[in-house]
C-alpha angles and dihedrals in degrees: 000000000000113000095015127111113233116229116262115255117244090237090058091050090048091051092049091049091049090051092048092046093046093236100117114110136193118252122237122217117216121196120193114232093005115173115245089253093053091044090052090051091049091049092050091047090052093049090050090049090051091052092047092047092050092050093047091047092051090050094049093045092051093046105034121188092232094063124066111218119196107191093183093061094029090235138130127204116208124203121269106263091213089063094054126092120217094269094047091047089052091050092049092046092053091045092047090053090051091050090051092047094053093042094243091139096045110127093003123130105238121215115188135161140195105189106293094354125088135189143175092205121101089201092058090045090052090051090052091050092049091050089050089052090049100253114141102228092189098052 
């Protein structure tokens, strides 16, 4: 339908999650009885695929689809924890830890919500995510 946005395919969502999680891998083609020349071409193609996959994964992990980065205002908006199921909360928590580890959130104004609550603290946001997952943060 003109003007409408088609729904995303589950395979696309799975690929994006794999890229953000860093679990996507390059595929290797094996040819029985390949000549040394053909095998060398296949090996080089695989190495190139591995490099491309690593670069694409790094890009997706540093700029995840679940966070809204605004470079003009130097801010990042994180998803409302109350809207996340357990799997999504786990995905966001792992991704958030990666962003913290690489310094992607350094100097950014954080905007995060959990239903009617709001925070600018990544530590509080992590606690909310862990509670949503079912981890007792005070144990």
